[in-house]
C-alpha positions as CSV (number, residue, x, y, z in Angstrom):
1,M,78.8,61.1,153.2
2,K,79.3,57.3,152.7
3,F,83.1,57.7,152.1
4,L,83.6,59.4,155.5
5,A,81.2,57.0,157.3
6,Q,83.3,54.0,156.1
7,L,86.5,55.7,157.2
8,Q,85.0,56.2,160.7
9,N,83.5,52.7,160.9
10,P,85.4,50.5,158.5
11,P,83.7,47.1,157.6
12,R,84.6,43.9,159.4
13,E,85.8,42.5,156.1
14,F,89.0,44.6,156.6
15,T,90.0,43.2,160.0
16,A,93.5,42.4,160.8
17,I,94.0,38.6,160.9
18,P,96.7,37.9,163.5
19,F,98.7,34.7,163.9
20,W,97.1,32.9,166.9
21,F,99.9,30.8,168.4
22,L,98.3,27.5,169.5
23,N,101.2,26.8,171.8
24,G,100.0,25.3,175.1
25,E,97.7,22.8,176.8
26,L,94.7,23.5,174.6
27,T,91.2,23.2,176.0
28,D,88.0,23.8,174.1
29,E,86.7,26.2,176.8
30,E,89.9,28.4,176.6
31,L,89.8,28.4,172.7
32,R,86.3,29.7,172.7
33,R,87.0,32.3,175.4
34,Q,90.0,33.7,173.6
35,L,88.2,33.9,170.3
36,A,85.3,35.8,171.9
37,D,87.9,38.1,173.6
38,F,89.5,38.8,170.3
39,A,86.1,39.7,168.7
40,A,85.3,42.0,171.6
41,H,88.5,43.9,170.9
42,G,87.8,44.4,167.2
43,I,89.7,41.4,165.8
44,Y,87.4,39.3,163.5
45,G,89.8,36.7,162.1
46,V,92.8,34.6,163.0
47,V,95.4,32.4,161.5
48,L,95.3,29.1,163.4
49,H,99.0,28.6,163.9
50,P,100.2,25.5,165.7
51,R,103.3,26.6,167.5
52,M,106.3,25.5,169.6
53,G,105.1,24.8,173.1
54,L,102.1,22.8,172.0
55,S,101.3,20.2,174.6
56,P,103.3,17.0,173.9
57,D,100.1,15.1,174.4
58,I,98.7,16.7,171.2
59,T,100.1,15.0,168.1
60,Y,100.3,17.2,165.1
61,L,97.5,16.3,162.7
62,G,96.2,13.7,165.1
63,E,92.7,13.1,166.4
64,R,93.0,15.4,169.5
65,Y,94.7,18.1,167.4
66,F,91.8,18.2,164.9
67,A,89.2,18.1,167.7
68,H,90.7,21.4,168.9
69,I,90.9,22.8,165.3
70,R,87.2,22.0,164.9
71,T,86.3,23.7,168.1
72,A,88.1,26.9,167.0
73,V,86.5,26.9,163.6
74,E,83.0,26.3,165.0
75,A,83.5,29.0,167.6
76,A,84.8,31.4,164.9
77,A,81.8,30.7,162.7
78,A,79.4,31.4,165.6
79,L,81.2,34.8,166.2
80,D,81.1,35.6,162.4
81,M,84.9,35.5,162.4
82,K,87.2,34.3,159.6
83,I,89.8,31.6,159.8
84,V,93.0,31.2,157.8
85,L,94.5,27.7,158.2
86,Y,98.2,27.3,158.6
87,D,99.7,24.6,156.4
88,E,102.6,23.5,158.7
89,G,103.7,22.7,162.2
90,M,105.9,25.7,162.6
91,Y,108.0,26.7,159.6
92,P,109.3,26.8,156.9
93,S,106.3,25.2,155.1
94,G,106.3,22.1,152.9
95,S,107.3,19.3,155.3
96,A,104.3,18.6,157.5
97,C,106.5,19.0,160.6
98,G,108.8,16.2,159.2
99,L,106.1,13.8,158.3
100,V,106.8,14.0,154.6
101,V,110.3,12.7,155.1
102,K,109.5,10.2,157.9
103,D,109.6,6.8,156.3
104,H,110.5,8.5,153.0
105,P,114.1,9.7,153.3
106,E,114.4,10.0,149.6
107,L,112.0,13.0,149.7
108,A,114.3,15.1,151.9
109,S,115.7,18.5,150.7
110,E,118.7,18.3,148.5
111,G,121.2,20.6,146.9
112,I,124.5,20.9,145.1
113,T,127.8,21.7,146.7
114,L,131.4,22.1,145.5
115,T,133.7,19.7,147.1
116,Q,137.2,18.2,147.0
117,T,135.9,14.9,148.4
118,V,133.1,12.9,146.9
119,L,131.3,11.0,149.6
120,P,129.4,7.7,149.4
121,G,125.9,8.6,148.3
122,D,126.9,11.7,146.4
123,E,125.7,12.1,142.8
124,L,128.5,13.6,140.7
125,L,127.0,16.3,138.7
126,A,130.1,17.7,137.0
127,Q,133.9,18.1,137.4
128,A,135.0,21.7,137.5
129,E,138.5,23.2,137.8
130,S,137.8,24.2,141.4
131,G,136.4,20.8,142.5
132,A,133.6,18.4,142.0
133,L,130.0,19.5,141.9
134,V,127.9,16.9,143.6
135,V,124.2,16.5,144.6
136,R,123.5,15.4,148.1
137,K,120.8,15.7,150.8
138,S,121.1,19.2,152.4
139,G,120.4,18.0,155.9
140,G,118.1,21.1,156.2
141,T,115.7,21.2,159.2
142,M,112.7,23.2,160.3
143,R,111.5,24.5,163.6
144,G,109.2,21.9,165.2
145,L,106.2,22.1,167.4
146,H,107.5,20.6,170.6
147,W,110.4,21.4,172.9
148,G,113.6,19.8,171.7
149,E,112.6,20.3,168.0
150,D,114.0,23.9,167.5
151,D,116.9,25.0,165.4
152,G,120.0,23.1,166.1
153,E,118.3,20.7,168.5
154,K,118.4,16.9,168.2
155,N,114.8,16.4,167.2
156,A,114.5,19.2,164.7
157,P,112.4,17.8,161.8
158,L,114.0,17.3,158.4
159,T,112.6,19.4,155.6
160,A,111.2,18.0,152.4
161,D,112.3,18.6,148.8
162,I,109.6,21.1,147.7
163,L,110.9,20.9,144.1
164,N,109.9,17.2,144.0
165,P,106.3,16.7,142.9
166,E,106.1,13.5,144.9
167,A,107.2,15.3,148.1
168,V,104.7,18.1,147.5
169,H,101.9,15.6,146.8
170,R,102.6,13.9,150.1
171,F,102.7,17.2,151.9
172,V,99.2,18.1,150.5
173,Q,97.8,14.7,151.4
174,L,99.1,15.0,154.9
175,T,98.0,18.5,155.6
176,H,95.5,20.2,153.2
177,E,93.5,17.0,152.6
178,A,93.4,16.2,156.3
179,Y,92.0,19.7,157.2
180,Y,89.5,19.4,154.4
181,R,88.2,16.1,155.7
182,E,87.8,17.5,159.2
183,V,86.2,20.9,158.6
184,K,85.2,20.9,154.9
185,E,81.8,22.4,155.6
186,Y,83.5,25.7,156.6
187,F,85.6,26.0,153.5
188,G,84.8,29.1,151.5
189,S,82.7,30.6,154.3
190,T,84.4,30.8,157.7
191,I,87.7,29.4,156.3
192,I,89.0,31.7,153.7
193,G,92.6,30.6,153.1
194,F,95.6,28.4,153.7
195,F,98.8,30.2,154.8
196,T,102.1,28.9,153.5
197,D,105.1,30.3,155.4
198,E,108.4,31.1,153.7
199,P,109.0,27.7,152.1
200,S,112.7,27.0,151.9
201,I,114.1,24.6,149.2
202,L,117.2,23.7,151.2
203,G,115.7,24.0,154.7
204,R,117.2,25.9,157.6
205,N,120.7,25.7,159.0
206,V,122.3,24.8,155.6
207,S,125.5,26.5,154.3
208,G,127.7,26.0,151.2
209,M,124.9,24.6,149.1
210,F,122.5,25.7,146.4
211,P,119.1,24.2,145.7
212,W,118.7,21.1,143.5
213,T,116.3,18.3,143.0
214,H,116.1,14.8,141.4
215,G,115.8,15.1,137.7
216,F,116.9,18.8,137.5
217,A,120.2,17.9,135.9
218,E,118.3,16.7,132.8
219,I,116.1,19.8,132.8
220,F,119.2,22.0,132.9
221,R,121.0,20.0,130.2
222,R,118.0,20.1,127.8
223,A,117.8,23.9,128.3
224,G,121.4,24.1,127.0
225,G,123.1,24.4,130.4
226,N,126.6,23.2,131.2
227,A,126.6,22.0,134.8
228,A,130.4,22.5,135.2
229,N,129.9,26.3,134.9
230,L,127.6,26.3,138.0
231,A,130.8,26.2,140.1
232,A,130.6,30.0,139.7
233,L,127.7,30.0,142.1
234,F,130.1,29.3,145.0
235,D,132.2,32.4,144.5
236,G,129.5,34.8,143.6
237,R,130.3,35.0,139.9
238,E,127.6,35.2,137.2
239,N,127.5,33.6,133.8
240,D,125.0,32.4,131.2
241,D,124.6,29.1,133.1
242,T,124.1,30.6,136.5
243,R,121.4,32.8,135.0
244,L,119.8,29.8,133.4
245,Y,120.0,27.9,136.7
246,H,118.1,30.7,138.6
247,K,115.5,31.0,135.8
248,L,114.8,27.2,135.7
249,L,114.8,27.0,139.5
250,L,112.2,29.7,139.8
251,Q,110.0,28.0,137.2
252,R,110.3,24.7,139.0
253,E,109.5,26.2,142.4
254,G,106.5,28.0,141.0
255,E,105.1,25.0,139.1
256,V,105.8,22.3,141.6
257,Y,105.2,24.0,145.0
258,Y,103.3,27.2,144.7
259,G,101.3,26.1,141.7
260,T,100.2,22.9,143.3
261,L,99.1,24.7,146.5
262,S,97.4,27.4,144.5
263,R,95.4,25.0,142.4
264,W,94.4,23.0,145.5
265,C,93.1,26.1,147.3
266,E,91.2,27.3,144.3
267,A,89.5,23.9,143.8
268,H,88.4,23.9,147.5
269,G,86.9,27.4,147.5
270,I,89.6,29.2,149.4
271,G,92.8,31.2,148.6
272,L,96.5,30.6,148.9
273,M,97.9,33.1,151.4
274,G,101.2,33.6,153.2
275,H,104.5,34.7,151.7
276,P,107.5,33.5,149.8
277,H,111.0,33.0,151.3
278,Q,112.6,36.3,150.5
279,S,111.4,40.0,150.6
280,D,111.9,40.6,146.9
281,D,110.5,37.3,145.6
282,I,108.0,39.0,143.3
283,E,107.5,36.4,140.5
284,V,106.0,33.7,142.7
285,E,103.5,36.1,144.1
286,K,101.3,35.4,141.1
287,Y,100.3,32.0,142.7
288,F,98.8,33.7,145.7
289,A,95.2,34.7,146.0
290,V,96.5,37.3,148.5
291,P,100.1,38.1,147.7
292,G,102.1,38.5,150.9
293,Q,105.3,39.4,152.6
294,D,106.9,39.2,156.0
295,L,108.2,42.2,158.1
296,V,109.9,40.6,161.1
297,L,113.1,40.7,163.2
298,R,113.4,44.5,163.0
299,W,114.9,44.3,159.5
300,L,113.3,47.7,159.1
301,A,112.8,50.1,162.0
302,P,112.0,53.8,162.8
303,E,115.7,54.3,163.8
304,K,117.0,52.8,160.5
305,D,116.9,53.8,156.9
306,G,113.5,52.6,155.7
307,L,114.6,52.7,152.0
308,A,117.7,50.6,152.2
309,G,118.3,47.0,151.2
310,I,116.1,44.3,149.8
311,D,113.7,44.3,152.8
312,S,112.7,47.9,152.1
313,T,111.0,46.6,148.9
314,M,108.7,44.0,150.5
315,A,105.6,46.1,150.8
316,K,105.7,47.3,147.2
317,C,106.5,43.8,146.2
318,S,103.3,42.4,147.4
319,A,101.1,45.4,146.6
320,D,102.4,45.8,143.1
321,A,102.1,42.1,142.4
322,A,98.5,42.2,143.6
323,R,97.8,45.1,141.3
324,L,99.2,43.4,138.3
325,M,97.1,40.3,139.0
326,H,93.9,42.2,139.8
327,R,93.9,40.9,143.3
328,R,92.0,43.0,145.8
329,R,94.1,42.3,148.8
330,N,97.8,41.9,149.7
331,A,99.1,41.0,153.1
332,N,102.0,41.4,155.5
333,E,102.9,39.2,158.4
334,C,104.2,42.0,160.6
335,F,105.8,42.9,164.0
336,G,107.3,39.4,164.7
337,A,110.4,39.8,166.9
338,C,110.5,43.5,166.1
339,N,111.6,44.2,169.6
340,K,114.2,46.8,170.5
341,D,117.5,47.0,172.5
342,D,117.8,43.2,173.1
343,N,114.6,43.2,175.2
344,P,112.3,40.7,173.6
345,W,109.2,42.4,174.9
346,Q,110.1,46.0,174.1
347,L,107.9,47.0,171.2
348,S,106.3,50.4,171.7
349,G,103.0,51.5,170.4
350,G,104.8,54.2,168.5
351,D,106.9,51.6,166.7
352,I,103.8,49.6,165.8
353,K,102.2,52.7,164.3
354,W,105.4,53.4,162.3
355,Y,105.4,49.9,160.9
356,T,101.7,50.0,160.1
357,D,102.0,53.3,158.2
358,W,105.2,52.2,156.4
359,L,103.3,49.2,155.0
360,A,100.0,51.0,154.3
361,V,101.4,53.9,152.3
362,R,103.2,51.4,150.1
363,G,99.9,49.6,149.4
364,V,99.5,46.8,152.0
365,N,95.9,46.3,152.9
366,L,95.7,43.2,155.0
367,F,97.7,43.2,158.3
368,I,98.6,39.8,159.9
369,P,100.1,40.7,163.3
370,H,102.7,38.3,164.7
371,A,101.3,37.3,167.1
372,F,98.6,36.5,169.6
373,Y,99.8,33.9,172.1
374,Y,97.5,31.3,173.5
375,S,99.9,30.9,176.4
376,I,103.0,32.7,177.6
377,R,103.7,30.2,180.4
378,G,107.3,29.3,181.0
379,K,109.6,29.2,177.9
380,R,106.7,30.2,175.7
381,K,107.1,33.9,176.6
382,D,110.6,33.8,175.0
383,E,109.6,32.1,171.7
384,R,109.6,34.9,169.1
385,P,108.1,37.6,171.3
386,P,106.5,40.0,171.9
387,D,102.8,39.1,172.0
388,V,101.1,42.0,170.2
389,G,97.6,41.1,171.4
390,P,96.0,39.8,174.6
391,H,99.2,39.7,176.6
392,S,100.3,43.2,175.6
393,I,100.0,46.1,178.1
394,W,97.6,48.0,175.8
395,W,95.0,45.1,175.3
396,A,92.3,47.1,177.2
397,H,92.6,49.8,174.5
398,Y,93.1,47.5,171.6
399,E,90.2,48.7,169.6
400,A,92.3,51.8,168.7
401,W,94.6,49.4,166.8
402,S,92.0,47.1,165.4
403,T,90.0,50.0,164.0
404,Y,93.1,51.7,162.6
405,W,94.1,48.5,160.7
406,R,90.6,48.2,159.4
407,R,90.5,51.8,158.4
408,L,93.8,51.7,156.4
409,S,92.9,48.3,154.9
410,W,89.6,49.7,153.6
411,L,91.2,52.9,152.4
412,M,93.9,51.0,150.3
413,T,91.5,48.5,148.8
414,D,89.8,48.9,145.4
415,I,91.9,51.9,144.5
416,D,93.3,53.3,141.2
417,L,96.9,54.1,142.1
418,H,98.4,57.1,140.5
419,A,101.7,55.6,139.1
420,E,103.0,56.9,135.9
421,V,106.5,55.5,136.4
422,A,107.2,51.8,135.5
423,V,110.2,50.3,137.3
424,L,111.5,47.3,135.4
425,C,112.8,44.6,137.7
426,R,113.7,40.9,138.1
427,N,112.9,38.4,140.8
428,R,115.1,39.1,143.8
429,D,116.3,42.4,142.3
430,L,113.7,45.1,143.0
431,C,116.2,48.0,142.7
432,P,116.0,49.7,146.1
433,D,118.6,52.3,145.1
434,T,116.7,53.1,141.9
435,V,113.4,53.7,143.7
436,R,114.8,55.6,146.7
437,P,114.5,59.0,144.9
438,L,110.9,58.2,143.8
439,F,109.9,57.7,147.5
440,E,111.8,60.8,148.6
441,R,110.2,63.0,145.9
442,Q,106.7,61.5,146.4
443,I,106.5,60.0,142.9
444,G,104.2,57.1,142.4
445,F,105.5,54.0,140.6
446,Q,104.7,50.4,139.7
447,Y,107.1,47.5,139.6
448,I,107.0,45.5,136.4
449,P,108.7,42.1,136.8
450,E,110.4,40.3,134.0
451,S,107.6,37.8,133.3
452,Y,105.3,40.8,132.3
453,F,107.8,42.3,129.8
454,P,106.4,40.3,126.8
455,A,102.9,41.8,127.5
456,C,104.3,45.4,127.4
457,T,104.0,47.6,124.4
458,V,105.4,51.1,123.6
459,E,103.3,53.8,121.9
460,D,104.5,57.4,121.5
461,G,107.2,57.0,124.1
462,A,104.8,55.5,126.8
463,L,104.8,52.0,128.1
464,W,101.5,50.2,128.1
465,L,100.6,47.2,130.2
466,H,97.0,45.9,130.9
467,G,95.6,49.1,129.7
468,H,97.7,51.3,132.0
469,R,99.9,54.0,130.6
470,Y,103.3,54.7,132.0
471,T,104.9,57.9,130.8
472,A,108.3,57.1,132.2
473,V,110.4,53.9,132.5
474,L,113.2,53.2,134.9
475,G,115.5,50.2,134.2
476,D,117.4,48.6,131.4
477,K,116.9,51.0,128.5
478,A,117.7,48.2,126.0
479,L,114.5,46.4,127.0
480,F,112.2,49.1,125.7
481,P,114.4,51.5,123.8
482,D,111.5,53.5,122.3
483,A,110.0,54.3,125.8
484,A,110.8,57.5,127.7
485,H,113.7,57.0,130.2
486,P,113.9,60.4,131.9
487,E,116.0,61.3,134.9
488,V,114.2,61.2,138.1
489,S,114.7,64.9,138.6
490,A,112.5,65.5,135.6
491,L,109.5,63.6,136.9
492,E,106.5,65.3,138.4
493,S,105.7,64.6,142.1
494,D,102.3,63.4,143.2
495,C,102.4,66.2,145.8
496,R,105.0,69.0,145.5
497,C,106.7,70.1,148.8
498,D,108.3,73.4,149.4
499,P,110.7,72.9,151.0
500,P,111.3,69.3,149.9
501,Q,110.5,66.6,152.4
502,P,112.5,63.4,151.8
503,M,110.9,61.6,154.8
504,L,107.4,62.2,153.6
505,R,105.7,59.3,151.8
506,C,102.7,59.8,149.6
507,A,100.3,57.4,148.0
508,S,98.1,59.2,145.4
509,F,95.0,57.3,144.2
510,N,91.4,57.5,143.3
511,K,88.8,55.7,145.5
512,E,85.1,55.8,145.0
513,G,85.4,58.7,142.6
514,R,87.5,60.8,145.0
515,A,91.1,61.9,144.5
516,C,93.1,60.8,147.7
517,W,96.5,61.4,149.1
518,L,97.7,59.2,152.0
519,L,100.6,61.1,153.6
520,V,102.9,59.5,156.2
521,N,105.8,61.0,158.0
522,E,108.4,58.3,158.1
523,G,110.9,60.3,160.1
524,N,111.3,61.0,163.8
525,T,111.0,64.8,163.5
526,P,107.9,66.9,162.5
527,I,107.3,67.9,158.9
528,K,106.5,71.5,158.1
529,T,106.1,72.4,154.4
530,R,103.7,73.8,151.8
531,L,102.0,71.2,149.7
532,T,100.8,71.7,146.2
533,L,98.3,69.1,144.9
534,P,97.3,68.9,141.2
535,V,93.5,69.4,141.9
536,D,90.9,72.2,141.6
537,A,88.2,70.7,143.8
538,P,87.7,71.5,147.5
539,L,89.8,69.4,149.8
540,C,89.0,67.6,153.1
541,R,91.5,66.3,155.6
542,Y,91.2,63.4,157.9
543,D,93.4,62.5,160.9
544,L,93.5,58.7,160.4
545,W,94.6,57.8,163.9
546,N,92.4,60.2,165.9
547,D,89.4,59.8,163.6
548,Q,89.1,63.6,163.1
549,P,87.7,64.9,159.8
550,C,87.9,68.7,159.1
551,A,87.8,71.2,156.3
552,C,91.0,71.9,154.5
553,P,91.3,75.5,153.2
554,A,93.7,75.7,150.3
555,E,94.9,78.5,148.0
556,R,94.1,78.0,144.3
557,T,97.1,78.4,142.1
558,A,98.0,77.7,138.5
559,K,99.6,74.5,139.6
560,G,96.8,73.3,141.8
561,A,95.7,73.6,145.4
562,C,98.4,74.9,147.8
563,L,98.1,74.4,151.5
564,P,100.3,74.3,154.6
565,L,101.2,70.8,155.9
566,E,102.3,70.1,159.4
567,L,102.7,66.4,160.2
568,P,104.1,65.2,163.5
569,A,106.8,62.4,163.7
570,R,105.1,59.1,162.7
571,G,102.0,61.0,161.8
572,S,99.5,59.9,159.1
573,L,96.9,62.1,157.2
574,L,94.4,61.6,154.4
575,L,93.6,64.5,152.1
576,F,90.7,63.9,149.7
577,T,88.3,65.7,147.4
């Protein structure tokens, strides 16, 4: 059976593509050795990520730097591996490690603030009752490549204004065009993408400001905005002008930054990869060839509530965006600083499996582990650990992980997701409280962001978008008053549990003509229940971690196939016809 054969030996195309921290005294010999070692352990692609700790003798984007980049790309090509280029010297992206602003201070990040004292150089935007709204440089910085350039340190590079077309043009000329000159013959073959990393309009270490850019005042005014009313931003109030501000800002960021990078990548035969600044930034995902998100810093964890807060929406954010845009893949930069108990290197295999399954059952099908370290000498071992690759204690057994990531990635690619519920949402508002009961009752759903509302139609109570029929709609009833807006309790589950199992996650989908149910126990205790699936055909079951297929006897009932389910804590299982 081809389906089973691909599960057991998933194609190389679906490899995890980890960050490879180029953070030491690089040598061509060691670059080649490490790449060969990665391939020997089932890792067939990397993100070339220049990282803090890079030798001070290697100037970012300089001649020696690119000599090592070429060595890595050539070695990867010889090993039939894939390369994703990283568009920055550390992060956030958009500043070329400070080179955009160097000699061009006018291109630095800027914002608006509410003040009682207008300083020399401030641009007065409006006078409000609570003070003066002024535009000034934000002073935002980024994490640099060399010691002394980290957050709060004297030489931390200044960030560029990524809402300014001139700044973004200079960024592309310094980075993307330079990489293309050096290794253009590998674009579209070995090199498959450029990774942009959580671009920040203000930069890091900024407080008391909101994003702005040169010329935005006129854009805001022409759209009917009254700048004085933006004072409400500073005490959390909302009004027509703050809503207009956020709408125009999102459009500007998309058009000037993401749009520019997306068009450049497409014109050069590769895809824009990476992720936006925030976990629920869904609208800008449309600019990515591979929509992505970022699960780091143990925002979510096995010991926490995996359905709480904005970060709980990130996996569905990227997966649902990809589905709307007909993109095959969506990615997550995962495991970075997901250590436990204040021990920077304490990240268990059980935790990695929990994170992997948490992402996969929500639709993520490209894993970007953070990170493989070129070096852990000296201070490098403490720079956003742990290493989840060659310096981990399980490296000798790493093929178990690399195969599991490939297996899940293959499984969740080119599928027809069963999702009859449409969840209406807006950028940075993906309604975690609204979707909680859907997860807990194993009900498939699809986020529909605001920019897609005009393309939706309603027919006989169902919402239609891109040929897909949604029988139920959750969200503002005023948007589609003729659509069915039932209570969640009235919705049918993709797999009915008796007794109910709120910690069971289910992705129901068709793949290669087979009905499939990916089941994940997100809890820390075993699940024991009876499962009813709406299917008449014989079932097979497959233990995804242990690579164990077996028959799956089920009782035929009027409601479908009924079978016992026992799933251990952090267990994953595939049922298929």
